[in-house]
C-alpha positions as CSV (number, residue, x, y, z in Angstrom):
1,M,0.6,-18.9,-10.5
2,G,1.0,-22.6,-10.1
3,R,4.3,-22.6,-12.0
4,G,5.9,-20.3,-9.6
5,E,6.3,-17.4,-12.1
6,I,4.5,-14.9,-9.9
7,E,7.1,-13.2,-7.6
8,I,6.2,-11.2,-4.5
9,L,8.6,-8.4,-3.7
10,F,8.6,-6.1,-0.7
11,Q,9.1,-2.4,-0.8
12,P,10.5,-1.2,2.6
13,Q,8.6,1.6,4.3
14,Y,10.2,4.0,6.8
15,A,9.2,6.4,9.5
16,A,9.8,10.0,8.4
17,L,11.5,11.4,11.5
18,D,14.1,8.7,12.3
19,R,14.2,6.6,9.1
20,R,13.2,3.6,11.2
21,L,11.9,0.6,9.2
22,V,8.2,0.3,9.9
23,G,6.8,-1.9,7.2
24,A,6.7,-3.1,3.6
25,E,4.3,-3.0,0.7
26,A,3.9,-6.3,-1.1
27,L,4.3,-6.0,-4.9
28,A,3.5,-8.7,-7.4
29,H,5.7,-9.3,-10.5
30,W,5.5,-11.9,-13.2
31,R,8.8,-13.5,-14.2
32,H,7.7,-14.4,-17.7
33,P,9.9,-17.1,-19.4
34,E,10.1,-15.1,-22.6
35,K,9.3,-11.4,-21.8
36,G,11.2,-11.1,-18.6
37,R,9.8,-9.3,-15.5
38,I,6.3,-7.8,-15.9
39,G,5.3,-5.3,-13.3
40,G,2.2,-5.3,-11.1
41,D,0.0,-2.9,-13.1
42,R,0.4,-4.8,-16.4
43,L,0.2,-8.2,-14.6
44,F,-3.2,-7.3,-13.1
45,A,-4.4,-5.9,-16.4
46,I,-3.5,-9.2,-18.1
47,A,-5.3,-11.1,-15.2
48,A,-8.4,-9.0,-15.7
49,Q,-8.6,-10.0,-19.4
50,G,-8.8,-13.6,-18.2
51,G,-11.1,-13.0,-15.3
52,L,-8.3,-14.0,-12.9
53,V,-7.9,-10.8,-10.8
54,E,-9.5,-12.3,-7.7
55,A,-7.4,-15.4,-7.9
56,L,-4.2,-13.4,-8.4
57,S,-5.0,-11.1,-5.5
58,G,-5.7,-14.0,-3.3
59,H,-2.4,-15.6,-4.2
60,V,-0.5,-12.4,-3.5
61,M,-2.3,-11.9,-0.2
62,R,-1.7,-15.4,1.1
63,T,1.9,-15.5,-0.1
64,A,2.7,-12.1,1.4
65,L,1.0,-12.9,4.7
66,D,2.9,-16.2,5.0
67,A,6.2,-14.5,4.3
68,A,5.5,-11.6,6.8
69,G,4.5,-14.1,9.5
70,N,8.1,-15.4,9.4
71,W,9.7,-12.0,10.0
72,S,11.4,-11.9,13.4
73,V,10.6,-8.2,13.8
74,P,7.0,-7.1,13.9
75,V,6.5,-4.6,11.1
76,R,3.5,-3.5,9.0
77,L,2.5,-5.3,5.8
78,S,0.7,-3.3,3.2
79,L,-1.5,-5.1,0.5
80,N,-3.0,-3.5,-2.5
81,V,-6.8,-4.0,-3.0
82,T,-8.4,-4.1,-6.5
83,A,-11.9,-3.2,-7.5
84,A,-12.6,-6.8,-8.3
85,D,-11.6,-7.8,-4.8
86,V,-14.0,-5.4,-3.1
87,A,-16.8,-6.2,-5.5
88,G,-16.8,-9.8,-4.3
89,G,-19.5,-10.2,-1.7
90,D,-17.2,-12.1,0.7
91,F,-14.2,-9.7,0.5
92,A,-14.1,-9.0,4.2
93,E,-14.4,-12.7,5.1
94,I,-11.6,-13.6,2.7
95,V,-9.2,-11.1,4.3
96,M,-10.2,-12.2,7.8
97,F,-9.6,-15.9,7.0
98,A,-6.3,-15.2,5.3
99,V,-5.0,-13.3,8.3
100,R,-6.2,-16.0,10.7
101,D,-4.8,-18.8,8.6
102,A,-1.4,-17.1,8.3
103,G,-1.3,-16.3,12.0
104,F,-0.5,-12.7,11.1
105,P,-1.6,-10.0,13.6
106,A,-4.5,-8.1,12.1
107,E,-3.3,-4.9,13.7
108,H,-0.1,-5.1,11.6
109,L,-1.9,-5.2,8.3
110,T,-2.7,-2.2,6.0
111,L,-5.0,-2.5,3.0
112,E,-4.3,0.1,0.3
113,I,-7.2,1.1,-1.9
114,T,-7.3,3.4,-4.9
115,E,-10.1,5.6,-6.3
116,Q,-10.7,2.9,-8.9
117,V,-11.9,0.7,-6.2
118,L,-14.3,3.3,-4.9
119,L,-16.0,4.4,-8.1
120,A,-19.0,2.2,-7.6
121,E,-21.0,1.2,-4.5
122,L,-19.2,3.4,-2.1
123,D,-21.5,2.6,0.8
124,R,-21.0,-1.1,0.5
125,T,-17.3,-0.7,0.2
126,A,-17.2,1.5,3.3
127,E,-19.2,-1.1,5.2
128,K,-16.8,-3.9,4.2
129,L,-13.8,-1.8,5.2
130,R,-15.4,-0.9,8.5
131,R,-15.7,-4.6,9.4
132,L,-12.0,-5.0,8.8
133,S,-11.1,-1.8,10.6
134,V,-12.8,-3.1,13.7
135,L,-10.3,-6.0,13.7
136,G,-7.4,-3.5,13.8
137,I,-6.6,-3.6,10.1
138,R,-5.6,-0.2,8.8
139,I,-7.0,1.3,5.6
140,A,-4.9,3.6,3.3
141,L,-6.2,5.7,0.4
142,D,-3.5,5.0,-2.2
143,D,-2.2,7.1,-5.1
144,F,-3.7,10.2,-3.5
145,G,-3.3,13.1,-5.9
146,A,-2.9,11.0,-9.0
147,G,-6.2,11.9,-10.5
148,F,-9.6,13.5,-9.6
149,C,-10.3,13.0,-5.9
150,N,-13.8,12.8,-4.5
151,F,-13.3,14.3,-1.1
152,D,-16.5,12.5,0.0
153,Y,-14.2,9.5,0.4
154,L,-12.3,11.2,3.2
155,K,-15.6,11.6,5.1
156,R,-17.3,8.3,4.6
157,L,-14.5,5.7,4.6
158,P,-12.7,4.4,7.7
159,L,-9.3,5.7,6.6
160,H,-6.1,5.8,8.7
161,Y,-3.6,7.0,6.0
162,L,-3.4,9.0,2.9
163,K,-0.7,7.6,0.6
164,L,0.6,10.3,-1.7
165,D,1.2,9.4,-5.4
166,R,4.8,9.8,-6.4
167,G,3.7,12.6,-8.8
168,M,2.9,14.7,-5.7
169,I,6.4,14.2,-4.4
170,A,8.5,14.5,-7.5
171,G,9.0,18.3,-7.5
172,I,8.6,19.3,-3.8
173,D,12.3,20.0,-3.5
174,Q,12.4,22.1,-6.7
175,D,9.0,23.8,-7.2
176,P,7.5,26.0,-4.5
177,R,4.0,25.4,-5.8
178,D,4.4,21.6,-5.3
179,L,5.5,22.3,-1.7
180,V,2.4,24.4,-1.1
181,V,0.1,21.7,-2.4
182,L,1.8,19.1,-0.1
183,R,1.5,21.5,2.9
184,G,-2.2,21.8,2.2
185,I,-2.8,18.1,2.0
186,V,-0.9,17.4,5.2
187,A,-2.9,20.1,7.0
188,M,-6.2,18.7,5.7
189,A,-5.1,15.1,6.7
190,R,-4.1,16.2,10.2
191,G,-7.5,17.9,10.7
192,L,-9.1,14.6,9.7
193,G,-6.9,12.6,12.0
194,L,-5.1,10.9,9.1
195,E,-1.4,10.1,8.7
196,V,0.3,11.0,5.4
197,I,2.7,8.5,3.7
198,A,4.9,9.7,0.8
199,E,5.6,7.3,-2.1
200,G,8.4,7.6,-4.6
201,V,11.0,9.4,-2.4
202,E,14.3,9.3,-4.4
203,R,16.3,12.3,-3.2
204,E,17.5,13.4,0.2
205,A,16.0,16.9,-0.4
206,Q,12.6,15.3,-1.0
207,L,12.9,13.4,2.3
208,Q,13.8,16.5,4.2
209,A,10.8,18.3,2.7
210,I,8.3,15.7,3.7
211,V,9.8,15.6,7.2
212,R,9.4,19.4,7.6
213,E,5.9,19.3,6.3
214,G,4.7,16.6,8.7
215,C,4.5,13.4,6.7
216,S,4.7,10.4,9.0
217,G,6.2,7.8,6.7
218,W,7.7,7.2,3.2
219,Q,9.0,4.7,0.8
220,G,11.1,4.9,-2.3
221,F,14.5,4.2,-3.9
222,L,16.2,6.5,-1.5
223,G,15.5,3.9,1.2
224,A,15.5,0.7,-0.8
225,E,14.2,-1.0,-4.0
226,P,11.6,-3.8,-3.7
227,M,13.3,-7.0,-2.5
228,S,12.6,-10.6,-1.9
229,A,11.0,-11.8,1.3
230,A,14.3,-13.3,2.5
231,D,16.1,-10.0,1.8
232,F,13.5,-8.0,3.6
233,A,13.7,-10.4,6.6
234,T,17.4,-9.8,6.8
235,L,16.9,-6.0,6.5
236,S,14.2,-5.9,9.2
237,A,16.4,-8.0,11.6
238,A,19.3,-5.6,11.0
239,H,17.0,-2.6,12.0
C-alpha cells in the first residue's frame, strides 16, 4: 500500500428511470509489478492470508473518501465492507472518524455488506450498522441472489438497498423465468421499503427490463467501466 500499487477505481452508478449519474462504487485493484492488475476479490484474499484485510480496507476507505470529497457534484459513494471490518470492535467509530476527517457528507455514503459479513454475530453487526445509519449513512445488502439468503437479514438489519448480483440480471432479457424472479424480488423489496440496485447491466434490453420492473438504480459496462478518480470527477461534472 505504501508503494502506491493499490489503485482505487470508481464504477459509475445511475438512476434507472433517467440514466442520471447518482454515485460510484469504489473498487480496489493491485497494480502488481510482475503479474499486472489483480482484482479486488483476489487482492483481499491475499490480504487475508497476511492478516492485512483491515489495513487494506482502511486504506481503500480513506483514499475513496478523500477522492470523493473533491468531486464538484454531490453524488453517492459506495464502499464494500468485509467480515474482518465488522468483526473489529471499533468498526462504527472507524467509519465515523474517516467520514469526519475527509469532510465527506455522511448522508452521501453507502456501505455495501455481503452475506459473508453477516454469518456470525448478526445482532452485534446490526447494532453497529444502526449506529452508522443514524448518521445518515445508507446500508446495502450486496450480491443479493448470489447464494443462500437468510431472509432474517431483511428484517433485522437497517437496510436501505438490495443490490442484485450480476447473476440475477444476466438472463432477464432472454429467460422469462429470470424475469419472474426479478419481479418477485422487487415486489418483496418494495413491501419492505427497500430500493433495488441492479449490478452487471451490459445490454440495453437488460436496462429496459429493470426499469419496467421497478429497480431504482444500476451499474455495469452499459454505463461505464470502472475509472480513475480524476476520470470520474470529469464524468460527474459533465452530468
